[in-house]
Jmol script that loads the backbone (N, CA, C; Angstrom):
load data "model"
ATOM      1  N   UNK A   1       0.857  -1.191   0.000  1.00  0.00           N
ATOM      2  CA  UNK A   1       0.000   0.000   0.000  1.00  0.00           C
ATOM      3  C   UNK A   1       0.895   1.244   0.000  1.00  0.00           C
ATOM      4  N   UNK A   2       0.502   2.200  -0.740  1.00  0.00           N
ATOM      5  CA  UNK A   2       1.242   3.457  -0.827  1.00  0.00           C
ATOM      6  C   UNK A   2       1.123   4.241   0.473  1.00  0.00           C
ATOM      7  N   UNK A   3       2.247   4.831   0.897  1.00  0.00           N
ATOM      8  CA  UNK A   3       2.239   5.700   2.079  1.00  0.00           C
ATOM      9  C   UNK A   3       1.345   6.917   1.837  1.00  0.00           C
ATOM     10  N   UNK A   4       1.121   7.266   0.576  1.00  0.00           N
ATOM     11  CA  UNK A   4       0.315   8.439   0.242  1.00  0.00           C
ATOM     12  C   UNK A   4      -1.110   8.335   0.794  1.00  0.00           C
ATOM     13  N   UNK A   5      -1.611   7.129   0.933  1.00  0.00           N
ATOM     14  CA  UNK A   5      -2.976   6.937   1.426  1.00  0.00           C
ATOM     15  C   UNK A   5      -3.120   7.193   2.917  1.00  0.00           C
ATOM     16  N   UNK A   6      -1.990   7.273   3.622  1.00  0.00           N
ATOM     17  CA  UNK A   6      -2.055   7.600   5.043  1.00  0.00           C
ATOM     18  C   UNK A   6      -1.377   8.935   5.331  1.00  0.00           C
ATOM     19  N   UNK A   7      -0.842   9.586   4.321  1.00  0.00           N
ATOM     20  CA  UNK A   7      -0.060  10.801   4.536  1.00  0.00           C
ATOM     21  C   UNK A   7      -0.832  12.059   4.143  1.00  0.00           C
ATOM     22  N   UNK A   8      -0.795  12.416   2.865  1.00  0.00           N
ATOM     23  CA  UNK A   8      -1.479  13.615   2.388  1.00  0.00           C
ATOM     24  C   UNK A   8      -0.762  14.912   2.696  1.00  0.00           C
ATOM     25  N   UNK A   9       0.462  14.828   3.210  1.00  0.00           N
ATOM     26  CA  UNK A   9       1.188  16.043   3.597  1.00  0.00           C
ATOM     27  C   UNK A   9       1.418  16.979   2.420  1.00  0.00           C
ATOM     28  N   UNK A  10       1.690  16.427   1.244  1.00  0.00           N
ATOM     29  CA  UNK A  10       1.947  17.293   0.083  1.00  0.00           C
ATOM     30  C   UNK A  10       0.707  18.115  -0.272  1.00  0.00           C
ATOM     31  N   UNK A  11      -0.467  17.547  -0.053  1.00  0.00           N
ATOM     32  CA  UNK A  11      -1.731  18.239  -0.371  1.00  0.00           C
ATOM     33  C   UNK A  11      -2.017  19.372   0.612  1.00  0.00           C
ATOM     34  N   UNK A  12      -1.273  19.387   1.696  1.00  0.00           N
ATOM     35  CA  UNK A  12      -1.449  20.421   2.715  1.00  0.00           C
ATOM     36  C   UNK A  12      -0.136  21.163   2.960  1.00  0.00           C
ATOM     37  N   UNK A  13       0.721  21.203   1.914  1.00  0.00           N
ATOM     38  CA  UNK A  13       2.002  21.885   2.067  1.00  0.00           C
ATOM     39  C   UNK A  13       2.393  22.741   0.868  1.00  0.00           C
ATOM     40  N   UNK A  14       1.874  22.415  -0.311  1.00  0.00           N
ATOM     41  CA  UNK A  14       2.337  23.094  -1.524  1.00  0.00           C
ATOM     42  C   UNK A  14       1.220  23.783  -2.292  1.00  0.00           C
ATOM     43  N   UNK A  15       1.564  24.899  -2.901  1.00  0.00           N
ATOM     44  CA  UNK A  15       0.663  25.577  -3.836  1.00  0.00           C
ATOM     45  C   UNK A  15       0.666  24.758  -5.113  1.00  0.00           C
ATOM     46  N   UNK A  16      -0.506  24.396  -5.600  1.00  0.00           N
ATOM     47  CA  UNK A  16      -0.618  23.559  -6.797  1.00  0.00           C
ATOM     48  C   UNK A  16      -1.107  24.422  -7.947  1.00  0.00           C
ATOM     49  N   UNK A  17      -0.156  24.937  -8.726  1.00  0.00           N
ATOM     50  CA  UNK A  17      -0.462  25.779  -9.881  1.00  0.00           C
ATOM     51  C   UNK A  17      -0.140  25.015 -11.154  1.00  0.00           C
ATOM     52  N   UNK A  18      -0.953  25.246 -12.184  1.00  0.00           N
ATOM     53  CA  UNK A  18      -0.787  24.516 -13.441  1.00  0.00           C
ATOM     54  C   UNK A  18      -1.473  25.277 -14.568  1.00  0.00           C
ATOM     55  N   UNK A  19      -1.247  24.814 -15.776  1.00  0.00           N
ATOM     56  CA  UNK A  19      -1.796  25.451 -16.971  1.00  0.00           C
ATOM     57  C   UNK A  19      -3.321  25.322 -17.020  1.00  0.00           C
ATOM     58  N   UNK A  20      -3.970  26.362 -17.507  1.00  0.00           N
ATOM     59  CA  UNK A  20      -5.425  26.322 -17.660  1.00  0.00           C
ATOM     60  C   UNK A  20      -5.848  25.241 -18.646  1.00  0.00           C
ATOM     61  N   UNK A  21      -4.939  24.773 -19.479  1.00  0.00           N
ATOM     62  CA  UNK A  21      -5.264  23.734 -20.451  1.00  0.00           C
ATOM     63  C   UNK A  21      -5.466  22.367 -19.812  1.00  0.00           C
ATOM     64  N   UNK A  22      -5.172  22.255 -18.516  1.00  0.00           N
ATOM     65  CA  UNK A  22      -5.466  21.015 -17.796  1.00  0.00           C
ATOM     66  C   UNK A  22      -6.898  20.994 -17.258  1.00  0.00           C
ATOM     67  N   UNK A  23      -7.618  22.123 -17.354  1.00  0.00           N
ATOM     68  CA  UNK A  23      -8.988  22.213 -16.854  1.00  0.00           C
ATOM     69  C   UNK A  23      -9.959  21.481 -17.773  1.00  0.00           C
ATOM     70  N   UNK A  24     -11.007  20.903 -17.185  1.00  0.00           N
ATOM     71  CA  UNK A  24     -11.977  20.148 -17.975  1.00  0.00           C
ATOM     72  C   UNK A  24     -12.695  21.005 -19.012  1.00  0.00           C
ATOM     73  N   UNK A  25     -12.899  22.274 -18.736  1.00  0.00           N
ATOM     74  CA  UNK A  25     -13.573  23.127 -19.718  1.00  0.00           C
ATOM     75  C   UNK A  25     -12.634  23.619 -20.826  1.00  0.00           C
ATOM     76  N   UNK A  26     -11.361  23.222 -20.732  1.00  0.00           N
ATOM     77  CA  UNK A  26     -10.387  23.573 -21.765  1.00  0.00           C
ATOM     78  C   UNK A  26      -9.854  22.313 -22.462  1.00  0.00           C
ATOM     79  N   UNK A  27     -10.505  21.173 -22.232  1.00  0.00           N
ATOM     80  CA  UNK A  27     -10.092  19.937 -22.865  1.00  0.00           C
ATOM     81  C   UNK A  27      -9.277  19.009 -21.984  1.00  0.00           C
ATOM     82  N   UNK A  28      -8.948  19.459 -20.772  1.00  0.00           N
ATOM     83  CA  UNK A  28      -8.193  18.623 -19.834  1.00  0.00           C
ATOM     84  C   UNK A  28      -9.122  17.837 -18.935  1.00  0.00           C
ATOM     85  N   UNK A  29      -8.643  17.461 -17.757  1.00  0.00           N
ATOM     86  CA  UNK A  29      -9.423  16.613 -16.859  1.00  0.00           C
ATOM     87  C   UNK A  29      -9.748  17.249 -15.515  1.00  0.00           C
ATOM     88  N   UNK A  30      -8.974  18.234 -15.059  1.00  0.00           N
ATOM     89  CA  UNK A  30      -9.156  18.806 -13.720  1.00  0.00           C
ATOM     90  C   UNK A  30     -10.463  19.606 -13.659  1.00  0.00           C
ATOM     91  N   UNK A  31     -11.347  19.289 -12.721  1.00  0.00           N
ATOM     92  CA  UNK A  31     -12.615  20.014 -12.613  1.00  0.00           C
ATOM     93  C   UNK A  31     -12.393  21.507 -12.318  1.00  0.00           C
ATOM     94  N   UNK A  32     -12.866  22.348 -13.217  1.00  0.00           N
ATOM     95  CA  UNK A  32     -12.691  23.798 -13.079  1.00  0.00           C
ATOM     96  C   UNK A  32     -13.319  24.312 -11.785  1.00  0.00           C
ATOM     97  N   UNK A  33     -14.348  23.634 -11.292  1.00  0.00           N
ATOM     98  CA  UNK A  33     -15.035  24.075 -10.078  1.00  0.00           C
ATOM     99  C   UNK A  33     -14.159  23.978  -8.830  1.00  0.00           C
ATOM    100  N   UNK A  34     -13.058  23.222  -8.915  1.00  0.00           N
ATOM    101  CA  UNK A  34     -12.161  23.060  -7.777  1.00  0.00           C
ATOM    102  C   UNK A  34     -10.927  23.952  -7.873  1.00  0.00           C
ATOM    103  N   UNK A  35     -10.935  24.872  -8.822  1.00  0.00           N
ATOM    104  CA  UNK A  35      -9.755  25.701  -9.061  1.00  0.00           C
ATOM    105  C   UNK A  35     -10.082  27.182  -8.964  1.00  0.00           C
ATOM    106  N   UNK A  36      -9.018  27.986  -8.951  1.00  0.00           N
ATOM    107  CA  UNK A  36      -9.154  29.434  -9.011  1.00  0.00           C
ATOM    108  C   UNK A  36      -8.117  29.957 -10.002  1.00  0.00           C
ATOM    109  N   UNK A  37      -8.451  31.070 -10.633  1.00  0.00           N
ATOM    110  CA  UNK A  37      -7.574  31.666 -11.627  1.00  0.00           C
ATOM    111  C   UNK A  37      -6.424  32.400 -10.967  1.00  0.00           C
ATOM    112  N   UNK A  38      -5.219  32.197 -11.491  1.00  0.00           N
ATOM    113  CA  UNK A  38      -4.047  32.948 -11.060  1.00  0.00           C
ATOM    114  C   UNK A  38      -3.807  34.082 -12.048  1.00  0.00           C
ATOM    115  N   UNK A  39      -3.789  33.731 -13.337  1.00  0.00           N
ATOM    116  CA  UNK A  39      -3.716  34.710 -14.421  1.00  0.00           C
ATOM    117  C   UNK A  39      -4.314  34.065 -15.664  1.00  0.00           C
ATOM    118  N   UNK A  40      -4.154  34.655 -16.816  1.00  0.00           N
ATOM    119  CA  UNK A  40      -4.783  34.140 -18.022  1.00  0.00           C
ATOM    120  C   UNK A  40      -4.347  32.753 -18.452  1.00  0.00           C
ATOM    121  N   UNK A  41      -3.163  32.318 -18.035  1.00  0.00           N
ATOM    122  CA  UNK A  41      -2.666  31.018 -18.466  1.00  0.00           C
ATOM    123  C   UNK A  41      -2.446  30.029 -17.322  1.00  0.00           C
ATOM    124  N   UNK A  42      -2.632  30.474 -16.088  1.00  0.00           N
ATOM    125  CA  UNK A  42      -2.348  29.631 -14.924  1.00  0.00           C
ATOM    126  C   UNK A  42      -3.518  29.642 -13.947  1.00  0.00           C
ATOM    127  N   UNK A  43      -3.774  28.484 -13.363  1.00  0.00           N
ATOM    128  CA  UNK A  43      -4.776  28.382 -12.297  1.00  0.00           C
ATOM    129  C   UNK A  43      -4.154  27.547 -11.183  1.00  0.00           C
ATOM    130  N   UNK A  44      -4.884  27.389 -10.097  1.00  0.00           N
ATOM    131  CA  UNK A  44      -4.394  26.556  -8.996  1.00  0.00           C
ATOM    132  C   UNK A  44      -5.578  25.886  -8.319  1.00  0.00           C
ATOM    133  N   UNK A  45      -5.261  24.811  -7.618  1.00  0.00           N
ATOM    134  CA  UNK A  45      -6.286  24.125  -6.851  1.00  0.00           C
ATOM    135  C   UNK A  45      -6.709  25.033  -5.695  1.00  0.00           C
ATOM    136  N   UNK A  46      -8.016  25.167  -5.489  1.00  0.00           N
ATOM    137  CA  UNK A  46      -8.506  25.980  -4.370  1.00  0.00           C
ATOM    138  C   UNK A  46      -7.972  25.412  -3.066  1.00  0.00           C
ATOM    139  N   UNK A  47      -7.626  26.305  -2.182  1.00  0.00           N
ATOM    140  CA  UNK A  47      -7.101  25.917  -0.876  1.00  0.00           C
ATOM    141  C   UNK A  47      -5.589  25.887  -0.824  1.00  0.00           C
ATOM    142  N   UNK A  48      -4.928  25.817  -1.989  1.00  0.00           N
ATOM    143  CA  UNK A  48      -3.470  25.755  -1.979  1.00  0.00           C
ATOM    144  C   UNK A  48      -2.818  27.127  -2.071  1.00  0.00           C
ATOM    145  N   UNK A  49      -3.620  28.159  -2.230  1.00  0.00           N
ATOM    146  CA  UNK A  49      -3.091  29.517  -2.240  1.00  0.00           C
ATOM    147  C   UNK A  49      -3.368  30.237  -0.939  1.00  0.00           C
ATOM    148  N   UNK A  50      -3.826  29.494   0.059  1.00  0.00           N
ATOM    149  CA  UNK A  50      -4.192  30.063   1.356  1.00  0.00           C
ATOM    150  C   UNK A  50      -3.259  29.536   2.443  1.00  0.00           C
ATOM    151  N   UNK A  51      -3.319  30.151   3.602  1.00  0.00           N
ATOM    152  CA  UNK A  51      -2.577  29.669   4.763  1.00  0.00           C
ATOM    153  C   UNK A  51      -3.585  29.441   5.872  1.00  0.00           C
ATOM    154  N   UNK A  52      -3.684  28.259   6.440  1.00  0.00           N
ATOM    155  CA  UNK A  52      -2.888  27.090   6.116  1.00  0.00           C
ATOM    156  C   UNK A  52      -3.316  26.483   4.779  1.00  0.00           C
ATOM    157  N   UNK A  53      -2.346  25.895   4.095  1.00  0.00           N
ATOM    158  CA  UNK A  53      -2.596  25.246   2.809  1.00  0.00           C
ATOM    159  C   UNK A  53      -3.332  23.930   3.033  1.00  0.00           C
ATOM    160  N   UNK A  54      -4.360  23.709   2.236  1.00  0.00           N
ATOM    161  CA  UNK A  54      -5.036  22.408   2.193  1.00  0.00           C
ATOM    162  C   UNK A  54      -5.846  22.354   0.905  1.00  0.00           C
ATOM    163  N   UNK A  55      -5.458  21.478   0.010  1.00  0.00           N
ATOM    164  CA  UNK A  55      -6.155  21.343  -1.258  1.00  0.00           C
ATOM    165  C   UNK A  55      -7.599  20.945  -1.025  1.00  0.00           C
ATOM    166  N   UNK A  56      -8.494  21.570  -1.765  1.00  0.00           N
ATOM    167  CA  UNK A  56      -9.916  21.301  -1.650  1.00  0.00           C
ATOM    168  C   UNK A  56     -10.250  19.843  -2.008  1.00  0.00           C
ATOM    169  N   UNK A  57      -9.402  19.185  -2.800  1.00  0.00           N
ATOM    170  CA  UNK A  57      -9.659  17.803  -3.203  1.00  0.00           C
ATOM    171  C   UNK A  57      -9.185  16.771  -2.175  1.00  0.00           C
ATOM    172  N   UNK A  58      -8.516  17.207  -1.123  1.00  0.00           N
ATOM    173  CA  UNK A  58      -8.019  16.285  -0.104  1.00  0.00           C
ATOM    174  C   UNK A  58      -9.127  15.936   0.875  1.00  0.00           C
ATOM    175  N   UNK A  59      -9.318  14.637   1.096  1.00  0.00           N
ATOM    176  CA  UNK A  59     -10.276  14.198   2.112  1.00  0.00           C
ATOM    177  C   UNK A  59      -9.507  13.455   3.197  1.00  0.00           C
ATOM    178  N   UNK A  60     -10.012  13.505   4.412  1.00  0.00           N
ATOM    179  CA  UNK A  60      -9.384  12.793   5.518  1.00  0.00           C
ATOM    180  C   UNK A  60      -8.460  13.664   6.331  1.00  0.00           C
ATOM    181  N   UNK A  61      -7.684  13.019   7.207  1.00  0.00           N
ATOM    182  CA  UNK A  61      -6.780  13.706   8.116  1.00  0.00           C
ATOM    183  C   UNK A  61      -5.333  13.412   7.743  1.00  0.00           C
ATOM    184  N   UNK A  62      -4.545  14.473   7.537  1.00  0.00           N
ATOM    185  CA  UNK A  62      -3.138  14.330   7.178  1.00  0.00           C
ATOM    186  C   UNK A  62      -2.428  13.471   8.219  1.00  0.00           C
ATOM    187  N   UNK A  63      -1.666  12.494   7.743  1.00  0.00           N
ATOM    188  CA  UNK A  63      -0.897  11.624   8.622  1.00  0.00           C
ATOM    189  C   UNK A  63      -1.667  10.438   9.154  1.00  0.00           C
ATOM    190  N   UNK A  64      -2.952  10.344   8.849  1.00  0.00           N
ATOM    191  CA  UNK A  64      -3.777   9.255   9.367  1.00  0.00           C
ATOM    192  C   UNK A  64      -4.362   8.421   8.227  1.00  0.00           C
ATOM    193  N   UNK A  65      -5.321   8.984   7.546  1.00  0.00           N
ATOM    194  CA  UNK A  65      -5.968   8.327   6.399  1.00  0.00           C
ATOM    195  C   UNK A  65      -6.485   9.426   5.491  1.00  0.00           C
ATOM    196  N   UNK A  66      -6.008   9.458   4.263  1.00  0.00           N
ATOM    197  CA  UNK A  66      -6.389  10.509   3.329  1.00  0.00           C
ATOM    198  C   UNK A  66      -6.684   9.936   1.955  1.00  0.00           C
ATOM    199  N   UNK A  67      -7.274  10.761   1.150  1.00  0.00           N
ATOM    200  CA  UNK A  67      -7.520  10.404  -0.242  1.00  0.00           C
ATOM    201  C   UNK A  67      -7.718  11.663  -1.054  1.00  0.00           C
ATOM    202  N   UNK A  68      -7.423  11.548  -2.333  1.00  0.00           N
ATOM    203  CA  UNK A  68      -7.670  12.640  -3.268  1.00  0.00           C
ATOM    204  C   UNK A  68      -8.994  12.348  -3.952  1.00  0.00           C
ATOM    205  N   UNK A  69      -9.932  13.268  -3.838  1.00  0.00           N
ATOM    206  CA  UNK A  69     -11.258  13.043  -4.406  1.00  0.00           C
ATOM    207  C   UNK A  69     -11.262  13.117  -5.926  1.00  0.00           C
ATOM    208  N   UNK A  70     -10.167  13.595  -6.527  1.00  0.00           N
ATOM    209  CA  UNK A  70     -10.056  13.653  -7.985  1.00  0.00           C
ATOM    210  C   UNK A  70      -8.783  12.950  -8.455  1.00  0.00           C
ATOM    211  N   UNK A  71      -8.377  11.907  -7.777  1.00  0.00           N
ATOM    212  CA  UNK A  71      -7.081  11.256  -8.029  1.00  0.00           C
ATOM    213  C   UNK A  71      -6.809  11.021  -9.515  1.00  0.00           C
ATOM    214  N   UNK A  72      -7.728  10.437 -10.228  1.00  0.00           N
ATOM    215  CA  UNK A  72      -7.524  10.138 -11.651  1.00  0.00           C
ATOM    216  C   UNK A  72      -7.516  11.400 -12.514  1.00  0.00           C
ATOM    217  N   UNK A  73      -7.995  12.501 -11.972  1.00  0.00           N
ATOM    218  CA  UNK A  73      -8.107  13.757 -12.729  1.00  0.00           C
ATOM    219  C   UNK A  73      -7.144  14.830 -12.237  1.00  0.00           C
ATOM    220  N   UNK A  74      -6.289  14.500 -11.282  1.00  0.00           N
ATOM    221  CA  UNK A  74      -5.438  15.505 -10.643  1.00  0.00           C
ATOM    222  C   UNK A  74      -4.466  16.143 -11.642  1.00  0.00           C
ATOM    223  N   UNK A  75      -4.025  17.376 -11.350  1.00  0.00           N
ATOM    224  CA  UNK A  75      -3.138  18.092 -12.268  1.00  0.00           C
ATOM    225  C   UNK A  75      -1.692  17.582 -12.228  1.00  0.00           C
ATOM    226  N   UNK A  76      -0.938  18.028 -13.211  1.00  0.00           N
ATOM    227  CA  UNK A  76       0.445  17.590 -13.396  1.00  0.00           C
ATOM    228  C   UNK A  76       1.324  17.729 -12.151  1.00  0.00           C
ATOM    229  N   UNK A  77       1.289  18.858 -11.414  1.00  0.00           N
ATOM    230  CA  UNK A  77       2.164  18.934 -10.234  1.00  0.00           C
ATOM    231  C   UNK A  77       1.914  17.790  -9.255  1.00  0.00           C
ATOM    232  N   UNK A  78       0.687  17.330  -9.172  1.00  0.00           N
ATOM    233  CA  UNK A  78       0.354  16.238  -8.258  1.00  0.00           C
ATOM    234  C   UNK A  78       0.848  14.899  -8.784  1.00  0.00           C
ATOM    235  N   UNK A  79       0.736  14.689 -10.075  1.00  0.00           N
ATOM    236  CA  UNK A  79       1.188  13.413 -10.637  1.00  0.00           C
ATOM    237  C   UNK A  79       2.707  13.325 -10.656  1.00  0.00           C
ATOM    238  N   UNK A  80       3.384  14.465 -10.701  1.00  0.00           N
ATOM    239  CA  UNK A  80       4.842  14.468 -10.770  1.00  0.00           C
ATOM    240  C   UNK A  80       5.529  14.329  -9.419  1.00  0.00           C
ATOM    241  N   UNK A  81       4.849  14.652  -8.331  1.00  0.00           N
ATOM    242  CA  UNK A  81       5.467  14.535  -7.005  1.00  0.00           C
ATOM    243  C   UNK A  81       5.525  13.055  -6.625  1.00  0.00           C
ATOM    244  N   UNK A  82       6.723  12.565  -6.400  1.00  0.00           N
ATOM    245  CA  UNK A  82       6.937  11.138  -6.140  1.00  0.00           C
ATOM    246  C   UNK A  82       7.033  10.828  -4.648  1.00  0.00           C
ATOM    247  N   UNK A  83       6.412   9.734  -4.256  1.00  0.00           N
ATOM    248  CA  UNK A  83       6.488   9.241  -2.881  1.00  0.00           C
ATOM    249  C   UNK A  83       7.947   9.003  -2.505  1.00  0.00           C
ATOM    250  N   UNK A  84       8.380   9.554  -1.377  1.00  0.00           N
ATOM    251  CA  UNK A  84       9.741   9.380  -0.900  1.00  0.00           C
ATOM    252  C   UNK A  84      10.745  10.366  -1.478  1.00  0.00           C
ATOM    253  N   UNK A  85      10.297  11.254  -2.356  1.00  0.00           N
ATOM    254  CA  UNK A  85      11.194  12.245  -2.953  1.00  0.00           C
ATOM    255  C   UNK A  85      11.532  13.332  -1.927  1.00  0.00           C
ATOM    256  N   UNK A  86      12.469  14.184  -2.301  1.00  0.00           N
ATOM    257  CA  UNK A  86      12.840  15.313  -1.439  1.00  0.00           C
ATOM    258  C   UNK A  86      11.609  16.164  -1.112  1.00  0.00           C
ATOM    259  N   UNK A  87      10.807  16.491  -2.134  1.00  0.00           N
ATOM    260  CA  UNK A  87       9.616  17.331  -1.911  1.00  0.00           C
ATOM    261  C   UNK A  87       8.610  16.637  -0.999  1.00  0.00           C
ATOM    262  N   UNK A  88       8.457  15.338  -1.176  1.00  0.00           N
ATOM    263  CA  UNK A  88       7.564  14.550  -0.316  1.00  0.00           C
ATOM    264  C   UNK A  88       8.029  14.642   1.133  1.00  0.00           C
ATOM    265  N   UNK A  89       9.312  14.406   1.352  1.00  0.00           N
ATOM    266  CA  UNK A  89       9.826  14.417   2.721  1.00  0.00           C
ATOM    267  C   UNK A  89       9.803  15.805   3.351  1.00  0.00           C
ATOM    268  N   UNK A  90       9.966  16.861   2.558  1.00  0.00           N
ATOM    269  CA  UNK A  90       9.847  18.230   3.094  1.00  0.00           C
ATOM    270  C   UNK A  90       8.406  18.474   3.558  1.00  0.00           C
ATOM    271  N   UNK A  91       7.434  18.025   2.783  1.00  0.00           N
ATOM    272  CA  UNK A  91       6.031  18.177   3.167  1.00  0.00           C
ATOM    273  C   UNK A  91       5.741  17.379   4.436  1.00  0.00           C
ATOM    274  N   UNK A  92       6.252  16.170   4.505  1.00  0.00           N
ATOM    275  CA  UNK A  92       6.053  15.337   5.692  1.00  0.00           C
ATOM    276  C   UNK A  92       6.660  16.008   6.925  1.00  0.00           C
ATOM    277  N   UNK A  93       7.839  16.577   6.768  1.00  0.00           N
ATOM    278  CA  UNK A  93       8.511  17.272   7.869  1.00  0.00           C
ATOM    279  C   UNK A  93       7.656  18.435   8.375  1.00  0.00           C
ATOM    280  N   UNK A  94       7.037  19.177   7.469  1.00  0.00           N
ATOM    281  CA  UNK A  94       6.176  20.310   7.859  1.00  0.00           C
ATOM    282  C   UNK A  94       5.005  19.876   8.725  1.00  0.00           C
ATOM    283  N   UNK A  95       4.626  18.614   8.599  1.00  0.00           N
ATOM    284  CA  UNK A  95       3.492  18.092   9.366  1.00  0.00           C
ATOM    285  C   UNK A  95       3.929  17.164  10.494  1.00  0.00           C
ATOM    286  N   UNK A  96       5.222  17.172  10.802  1.00  0.00           N
ATOM    287  CA  UNK A  96       5.727  16.381  11.910  1.00  0.00           C
ATOM    288  C   UNK A  96       5.762  14.889  11.646  1.00  0.00           C
ATOM    289  N   UNK A  97       5.803  14.498  10.369  1.00  0.00           N
ATOM    290  CA  UNK A  97       5.847  13.084  10.014  1.00  0.00           C
ATOM    291  C   UNK A  97       7.280  12.688   9.675  1.00  0.00           C
ATOM    292  N   UNK A  98       7.670  11.453   9.963  1.00  0.00           N
ATOM    293  CA  UNK A  98       9.034  11.020   9.650  1.00  0.00           C
ATOM    294  C   UNK A  98       9.237  10.903   8.141  1.00  0.00           C
ATOM    295  N   UNK A  99      10.470  11.072   7.691  1.00  0.00           N
ATOM    296  CA  UNK A  99      10.737  10.953   6.259  1.00  0.00           C
ATOM    297  C   UNK A  99      10.591   9.509   5.786  1.00  0.00           C
ATOM    298  N   UNK A 100      10.300   9.380   4.499  1.00  0.00           N
ATOM    299  CA  UNK A 100      10.287   8.066   3.858  1.00  0.00           C
ATOM    300  C   UNK A 100      11.653   7.859   3.221  1.00  0.00           C
ATOM    301  N   UNK A 101      11.985   6.645   2.888  1.00  0.00           N
ATOM    302  CA  UNK A 101      13.216   6.402   2.155  1.00  0.00           C
ATOM    303  C   UNK A 101      13.153   7.174   0.853  1.00  0.00           C
ATOM    304  N   UNK A 102      14.204   7.905   0.545  1.00  0.00           N
ATOM    305  CA  UNK A 102      14.220   8.666  -0.698  1.00  0.00           C
ATOM    306  C   UNK A 102      14.298   7.717  -1.879  1.00  0.00           C
ATOM    307  N   UNK A 103      13.482   8.016  -2.864  1.00  0.00           N
ATOM    308  CA  UNK A 103      13.475   7.239  -4.094  1.00  0.00           C
ATOM    309  C   UNK A 103      13.866   8.174  -5.223  1.00  0.00           C
ATOM    310  N   UNK A 104      14.560   7.686  -6.215  1.00  0.00           N
ATOM    311  CA  UNK A 104      14.950   8.556  -7.325  1.00  0.00           C
ATOM    312  C   UNK A 104      13.719   9.100  -8.041  1.00  0.00           C
ATOM    313  N   UNK A 105      13.770  10.379  -8.416  1.00  0.00           N
ATOM    314  CA  UNK A 105      12.669  10.977  -9.163  1.00  0.00           C
ATOM    315  C   UNK A 105      12.827  10.639 -10.632  1.00  0.00           C
ATOM    316  N   UNK A 106      11.692  10.512 -11.296  1.00  0.00           N
ATOM    317  CA  UNK A 106      11.721  10.152 -12.720  1.00  0.00           C
ATOM    318  C   UNK A 106      11.819  11.377 -13.571  1.00  0.00           C
TER     319      UNK A 106
END
end "model"
wireframe off; spacefill off
backbone 0.3
color backbone group
């Protein structure tokens, strides 16, 4: 089982900005209703531009049991963040969770 299902720290640590072309109303998959406009070419997941950060698509409690309500539709920054990577472990550290073994990023 992936540690991501009990962690969710990245969803509550990073601003998730991406191209508007990933939005469902622009031919992509990310539900536009869960995003906010940054500028004409960039948007972000709601909740990730606020403090404290928490993506609107995150369900559950960080460090216990979590899930992404749009997992199959999530934007590129989310699909690119690898379990056990430097960014993963920095997010875990922000939430008082121990680091995972670092894995090479693709």
